[in-house]
C-alpha positions in Angstrom: 26.6 -5.7 10.8 27.4 -5.7 7.3 31.8 -5.8 6.7 33.4 -3.2 4.8 33.5 -4.6 1.2 29.8 -6.0 1.4 27.2 -5.3 -1.1 23.8 -4.7 0.0 20.3 -3.8 -1.8 19.6 -0.6 -0.5 16.0 0.1 0.0 14.8 1.1 -3.1 17.4 2.4 -4.5 19.6 -0.5 -6.3 23.2 -2.3 -4.9 25.7 -0.5 -3.1 29.0 -1.0 -1.6 29.7 -0.5 2.6 32.4 1.3 2.3 33.2 2.0 5.9 31.6 2.3 9.2 31.8 4.7 11.7 30.4 8.4 12.7 29.8 10.5 9.3 31.2 13.8 8.2 28.0 15.2 9.4 27.9 18.1 13.0 25.3 16.8 15.1 25.1 13.0 14.6 25.5 10.3 16.9 26.2 6.9 16.5 27.7 4.7 13.8 26.5 4.8 10.1 27.5 3.1 7.0 29.0 4.5 4.4 27.4 3.3 1.0 28.4 4.1 -2.4 26.4 2.8 -5.7 27.7 0.1 -7.7 25.9 1.2 -10.8 26.2 4.9 -10.7 28.4 7.5 -12.6 27.6 10.4 -9.6 29.9 8.8 -7.1 26.4 8.8 -5.0 27.2 8.2 -1.0 24.6 7.3 1.1 25.0 7.5 5.2 22.5 5.0 6.9 23.0 4.0 10.3 23.6 0.9 11.4 20.9 0.4 13.8 18.2 0.6 11.2 19.5 -1.7 8.7 15.7 -3.1 7.8 16.1 -1.0 4.5 19.1 -3.4 3.7 19.8 -6.5 2.9 22.7 -8.8 1.2 22.6 -9.9 -2.1 21.4 -13.1 -2.9 23.9 -15.9 -4.6 24.6 -16.3 -8.5 23.0 -19.7 -7.8 19.3 -18.0 -6.5 19.8 -15.2 -9.0 20.1 -18.4 -12.1 17.2 -20.1 -10.4 15.1 -16.8 -10.6 15.7 -16.2 -14.2 14.2 -19.7 -14.5 11.1 -19.4 -12.6 10.4 -15.7 -13.9 8.5 -17.7 -16.9 6.4 -19.3 -14.8 5.3 -17.0 -12.4 1.6 -15.7 -12.9 1.1 -11.9 -12.0 -2.1 -11.2 -10.5 -3.4 -7.6 -12.1 -4.2 -5.0 -9.9 -7.0 -3.6 -11.4 -8.2 0.1 -10.2 -9.2 3.7 -11.7 -7.5 5.1 -8.5 -3.6 6.3 -8.4 -3.4 6.2 -5.0 -4.4 3.0 -5.0 -2.5 1.4 -7.7 0.8 3.6 -6.4 0.0 2.2 -2.8 -0.3 -1.8 -4.4 2.9 -1.5 -6.1 4.6 0.3 -2.6 3.6 -3.2 -0.8 5.1 -4.9 -3.4 8.4 -3.7 -3.2 8.4 -3.1 0.7 8.7 -6.9 1.5 12.6 -6.6 -0.3 12.0 -9.8 -1.8 12.9 -11.1 -5.3 10.0 -12.8 -6.5 8.0 -10.3 -5.1 10.1 -7.6 -8.0 9.5 -10.1 -10.9 6.2 -10.5 -10.0 5.7 -6.9 -10.2 7.3 -6.5 -13.6 5.1 -9.2 -14.9 1.7 -7.6 -13.8 3.0 -4.2 -15.2 3.9 -5.8 -18.2 0.3 -7.7 -18.3 -0.9 -5.0 -17.7 0.8 -3.1 -20.7 -0.2 -5.7 -22.9 -4.0 -5.2 -21.8 -4.1 -1.9 -22.2 -2.6 -1.8 -25.6 -5.9 -4.1 -26.7 -7.4 -0.9 -25.8 -4.7 1.6 -27.4 -3.7 2.6 -24.5 -0.6 3.3 -23.2 1.2 3.0 -19.3 0.8 5.7 -17.0 3.3 7.3 -15.3 2.7 5.3 -12.4 3.0 1.8 -13.9 6.2 3.3 -16.1 7.7 4.8 -12.7 7.2 1.3 -10.9 8.3 -1.0 -13.8 11.6 0.9 -14.2 12.3 0.6 -10.6 11.7 -3.2 -10.0 13.9 -3.5 -13.2 16.4 -1.7 -11.6 16.8 -3.4 -8.5 16.6 -7.3 -9.7 18.5 -6.5 -12.7 21.4 -4.2 -10.7 21.6 -7.7 -8.3 21.3 -9.9 -10.8 24.0 -8.4 -12.8 26.8 -8.2 -9.6 25.7 -11.8 -8.7 26.1 -13.6 -11.8 29.1 -11.2 -13.3 26.6 -9.0 -16.2 25.7 -6.1 -17.0 22.4 -5.4 -15.7 21.5 -4.2 -19.3 21.5 -8.0 -20.6 19.3 -9.1 -17.6 16.8 -6.6 -18.5 16.7 -7.9 -22.0 16.5 -11.2 -20.8 13.3 -10.1 -18.8 12.3 -8.5 -21.4 12.4 -11.5 -23.8 10.6 -13.9 -21.3 7.6 -11.6 -21.4 7.6 -10.4 -25.4 7.4 -14.2 -25.4 4.8 -14.5 -23.2 2.9 -11.6 -25.0 3.0 -13.8 -28.0 2.3 -17.2 -26.8 
């Protein structure tokens, strides 16, 4: 059980703070719920998540782990998934994010960037599915790293992009 004030990565939504634990202000619900508030949202978004279904939440990694992953990022070699079928591509990206592992998110970012380079050589652009999952993976990684490294998500995103750009020109 997470304590009040704990920062968690919630599902595929980003970094949230546990504001309270208890019954939600919704009629007909039973049991305890986490009241989660988005850390990087201006919308004051609140989510009530049942305490007994915490499989979609995990604690944030440490600052040392984030620094290690940033160093590791340049060395990761993604396998570019090739399929002309949108549903297969979506399923592949969903399965990578479903693990809730930082390394899988980083691999997904690199994979989509590699796909983008391949498509650019063919004078094509990324499709909507690729763009959607790239943004999602970047959001998850950048928010988490920003919190634990005490910086802004945009700075983490810039750092990741710099690495992928160096790789593209190498």
